Structures are given as structure tokens and as C-alpha cells.
Biotite code that builds the C-alpha atoms (Angstrom):
import biotite.structure as struc

atoms = struc.array([
    struc.Atom([0.109, 11.147, 28.722], chain_id="A", res_id=1, res_name="MET", atom_name="CA", element="C"),
    struc.Atom([1.890, 10.880, 25.366], chain_id="A", res_id=2, res_name="LYS", atom_name="CA", element="C"),
    struc.Atom([-1.338, 9.719, 23.751], chain_id="A", res_id=3, res_name="LYS", atom_name="CA", element="C"),
    struc.Atom([-3.197, 12.715, 25.168], chain_id="A", res_id=4, res_name="VAL", atom_name="CA", element="C"),
    struc.Atom([-0.530, 15.123, 23.864], chain_id="A", res_id=5, res_name="LEU", atom_name="CA", element="C"),
    struc.Atom([-0.517, 13.494, 20.422], chain_id="A", res_id=6, res_name="ALA", atom_name="CA", element="C"),
    struc.Atom([-4.320, 13.516, 20.239], chain_id="A", res_id=7, res_name="ALA", atom_name="CA", element="C"),
    struc.Atom([-4.363, 17.166, 21.305], chain_id="A", res_id=8, res_name="SER", atom_name="CA", element="C"),
    struc.Atom([-1.838, 18.098, 18.629], chain_id="A", res_id=9, res_name="LEU", atom_name="CA", element="C"),
    struc.Atom([-3.813, 16.293, 15.934], chain_id="A", res_id=10, res_name="VAL", atom_name="CA", element="C"),
    struc.Atom([-7.042, 17.910, 17.149], chain_id="A", res_id=11, res_name="ALA", atom_name="CA", element="C"),
    struc.Atom([-5.377, 21.344, 17.183], chain_id="A", res_id=12, res_name="GLY", atom_name="CA", element="C"),
    struc.Atom([-4.176, 20.997, 13.596], chain_id="A", res_id=13, res_name="VAL", atom_name="CA", element="C"),
    struc.Atom([-7.524, 19.618, 12.361], chain_id="A", res_id=14, res_name="VAL", atom_name="CA", element="C"),
    struc.Atom([-9.589, 22.308, 14.098], chain_id="A", res_id=15, res_name="ILE", atom_name="CA", element="C"),
    struc.Atom([-7.265, 25.024, 12.766], chain_id="A", res_id=16, res_name="THR", atom_name="CA", element="C"),
    struc.Atom([-7.605, 23.727, 9.214], chain_id="A", res_id=17, res_name="LEU", atom_name="CA", element="C"),
    struc.Atom([-11.395, 23.542, 9.564], chain_id="A", res_id=18, res_name="VAL", atom_name="CA", element="C"),
    struc.Atom([-11.520, 27.149, 10.789], chain_id="A", res_id=19, res_name="THR", atom_name="CA", element="C"),
    struc.Atom([-9.688, 28.063, 7.586], chain_id="A", res_id=20, res_name="GLY", atom_name="CA", element="C"),
    struc.Atom([-13.084, 27.767, 5.899], chain_id="A", res_id=21, res_name="PHE", atom_name="CA", element="C"),
    struc.Atom([-14.898, 30.053, 8.370], chain_id="A", res_id=22, res_name="ILE", atom_name="CA", element="C"),
    struc.Atom([-15.299, 33.609, 7.135], chain_id="A", res_id=23, res_name="ASN", atom_name="CA", element="C"),
    struc.Atom([-14.120, 35.996, 9.867], chain_id="A", res_id=24, res_name="THR", atom_name="CA", element="C"),
    struc.Atom([-13.957, 39.192, 7.833], chain_id="A", res_id=25, res_name="THR", atom_name="CA", element="C"),
    struc.Atom([-14.709, 42.258, 9.968], chain_id="A", res_id=26, res_name="PRO", atom_name="CA", element="C"),
    struc.Atom([-17.798, 44.126, 8.838], chain_id="A", res_id=27, res_name="SER", atom_name="CA", element="C"),
    struc.Atom([-16.992, 47.082, 6.662], chain_id="A", res_id=28, res_name="GLY", atom_name="CA", element="C"),
    struc.Atom([-13.730, 45.641, 5.362], chain_id="A", res_id=29, res_name="LEU", atom_name="CA", element="C"),
    struc.Atom([-13.578, 45.678, 1.587], chain_id="A", res_id=30, res_name="LEU", atom_name="CA", element="C"),
    struc.Atom([-11.002, 44.124, -0.693], chain_id="A", res_id=31, res_name="GLY", atom_name="CA", element="C"),
    struc.Atom([-10.292, 40.839, 1.064], chain_id="A", res_id=32, res_name="ALA", atom_name="CA", element="C"),
    struc.Atom([-11.975, 37.967, 2.837], chain_id="A", res_id=33, res_name="THR", atom_name="CA", element="C"),
    struc.Atom([-10.398, 36.669, 6.044], chain_id="A", res_id=34, res_name="TRP", atom_name="CA", element="C"),
    struc.Atom([-10.557, 33.052, 7.194], chain_id="A", res_id=35, res_name="TYR", atom_name="CA", element="C"),
    struc.Atom([-9.471, 31.372, 10.412], chain_id="A", res_id=36, res_name="GLY", atom_name="CA", element="C"),
    struc.Atom([-10.527, 31.686, 14.019], chain_id="A", res_id=37, res_name="TRP", atom_name="CA", element="C"),
    struc.Atom([-9.480, 33.072, 16.527], chain_id="A", res_id=38, res_name="PRO", atom_name="CA", element="C"),
    struc.Atom([-6.756, 34.536, 14.287], chain_id="A", res_id=39, res_name="PHE", atom_name="CA", element="C"),
    struc.Atom([-7.338, 35.242, 10.597], chain_id="A", res_id=40, res_name="ALA", atom_name="CA", element="C"),
    struc.Atom([-4.483, 33.333, 8.987], chain_id="A", res_id=41, res_name="TRP", atom_name="CA", element="C"),
    struc.Atom([-5.855, 32.914, 5.441], chain_id="A", res_id=42, res_name="ARG", atom_name="CA", element="C"),
    struc.Atom([-6.594, 36.084, 3.468], chain_id="A", res_id=43, res_name="ILE", atom_name="CA", element="C"),
    struc.Atom([-8.185, 35.952, 0.028], chain_id="A", res_id=44, res_name="VAL", atom_name="CA", element="C"),
    struc.Atom([-8.336, 39.210, -1.959], chain_id="A", res_id=45, res_name="PRO", atom_name="CA", element="C"),
    struc.Atom([-11.552, 40.003, -3.784], chain_id="A", res_id=46, res_name="VAL", atom_name="CA", element="C"),
    struc.Atom([-10.225, 40.207, -7.348], chain_id="A", res_id=47, res_name="VAL", atom_name="CA", element="C"),
    struc.Atom([-10.834, 38.448, -10.643], chain_id="A", res_id=48, res_name="LEU", atom_name="CA", element="C"),
    struc.Atom([-8.267, 35.699, -9.966], chain_id="A", res_id=49, res_name="ASN", atom_name="CA", element="C"),
    struc.Atom([-8.012, 35.455, -6.151], chain_id="A", res_id=50, res_name="PRO", atom_name="CA", element="C"),
    struc.Atom([-4.894, 33.890, -4.681], chain_id="A", res_id=51, res_name="VAL", atom_name="CA", element="C"),
    struc.Atom([-4.936, 33.082, -0.981], chain_id="A", res_id=52, res_name="ALA", atom_name="CA", element="C"),
    struc.Atom([-2.235, 34.543, 1.238], chain_id="A", res_id=53, res_name="ASN", atom_name="CA", element="C"),
    struc.Atom([-1.253, 32.664, 4.386], chain_id="A", res_id=54, res_name="TYR", atom_name="CA", element="C"),
    struc.Atom([0.030, 34.312, 7.549], chain_id="A", res_id=55, res_name="ASP", atom_name="CA", element="C"),
    struc.Atom([2.229, 31.547, 9.008], chain_id="A", res_id=56, res_name="ILE", atom_name="CA", element="C"),
    struc.Atom([2.772, 33.077, 12.493], chain_id="A", res_id=57, res_name="PRO", atom_name="CA", element="C"),
    struc.Atom([-1.003, 33.415, 12.949], chain_id="A", res_id=58, res_name="LYS", atom_name="CA", element="C"),
    struc.Atom([-1.487, 29.868, 11.653], chain_id="A", res_id=59, res_name="LEU", atom_name="CA", element="C"),
    struc.Atom([0.965, 28.542, 14.243], chain_id="A", res_id=60, res_name="VAL", atom_name="CA", element="C"),
    struc.Atom([-0.695, 30.651, 16.956], chain_id="A", res_id=61, res_name="ALA", atom_name="CA", element="C"),
    struc.Atom([-4.075, 29.195, 15.955], chain_id="A", res_id=62, res_name="ASP", atom_name="CA", element="C"),
    struc.Atom([-2.683, 25.654, 16.193], chain_id="A", res_id=63, res_name="ILE", atom_name="CA", element="C"),
    struc.Atom([-1.286, 26.430, 19.657], chain_id="A", res_id=64, res_name="VAL", atom_name="CA", element="C"),
    struc.Atom([-4.622, 27.842, 20.847], chain_id="A", res_id=65, res_name="VAL", atom_name="CA", element="C"),
    struc.Atom([-6.600, 24.828, 19.648], chain_id="A", res_id=66, res_name="TRP", atom_name="CA", element="C"),
    struc.Atom([-3.918, 22.433, 20.973], chain_id="A", res_id=67, res_name="PHE", atom_name="CA", element="C"),
    struc.Atom([-4.294, 23.929, 24.451], chain_id="A", res_id=68, res_name="VAL", atom_name="CA", element="C"),
    struc.Atom([-8.108, 23.826, 24.256], chain_id="A", res_id=69, res_name="VAL", atom_name="CA", element="C"),
    struc.Atom([-8.073, 20.178, 23.140], chain_id="A", res_id=70, res_name="ALA", atom_name="CA", element="C"),
    struc.Atom([-5.479, 19.283, 25.790], chain_id="A", res_id=71, res_name="LEU", atom_name="CA", element="C"),
    struc.Atom([-7.568, 20.771, 28.585], chain_id="A", res_id=72, res_name="VAL", atom_name="CA", element="C"),
    struc.Atom([-10.702, 18.999, 27.353], chain_id="A", res_id=73, res_name="ILE", atom_name="CA", element="C"),
    struc.Atom([-8.934, 15.647, 27.027], chain_id="A", res_id=74, res_name="LEU", atom_name="CA", element="C"),
    struc.Atom([-7.370, 15.955, 30.490], chain_id="A", res_id=75, res_name="ILE", atom_name="CA", element="C"),
    struc.Atom([-10.765, 16.767, 32.004], chain_id="A", res_id=76, res_name="ILE", atom_name="CA", element="C"),
    struc.Atom([-12.333, 13.788, 30.219], chain_id="A", res_id=77, res_name="ILE", atom_name="CA", element="C"),
    struc.Atom([-9.504, 11.555, 31.423], chain_id="A", res_id=78, res_name="GLN", atom_name="CA", element="C"),
    struc.Atom([-9.984, 12.706, 35.040], chain_id="A", res_id=79, res_name="LYS", atom_name="CA", element="C"),
    struc.Atom([-13.728, 11.996, 34.960], chain_id="A", res_id=80, res_name="PHE", atom_name="CA", element="C"),
    struc.Atom([-13.221, 8.495, 33.540], chain_id="A", res_id=81, res_name="ARG", atom_name="CA", element="C"),
    struc.Atom([-11.206, 7.411, 36.569], chain_id="A", res_id=82, res_name="LYS", atom_name="CA", element="C"),
])
């Protein structure tokens, strides 16, 4: 079970970091580009020299969401292998 939890945590972090490259800006929003899914945790303003802002609570929430998703998938896979 420890291996499943560790693999789920790694998968949650990796998936969260990958979603940091997915543009999730709501249509009609001007001035910034949002990244991250399901929560936008990386916000890049549309200016001459953009500097990304990171919303740490949303980043942690994203990791938790993807950890739970990966954990459920790995548990289901483990049950079907037996």
C-alpha cells in the first residue's frame, strides 16, 4: 500500500506541474493568462515583461485532487490484477 500511496503522490505532483502549461483563461478575461487545471494556480500578466504569480493554496489543492484521482485509479488497477 505504501508503494501505491507514493506512486499516487508522484503522479499527483507530475500531473499538476504538467497542467501548469495548460491555458485555462476564462473567455473574455483580459490582462492575464491563467494556467493549471482544475484550479488556476499560475497567473501570468499580459505585459511587456511578464512575471508569473503562483497561488500556493490552489497549487496544493491541485496536487491533492490529482493525488486522489491517481490513488483511485491505481487501487482499481491493483484490484483487477488479483
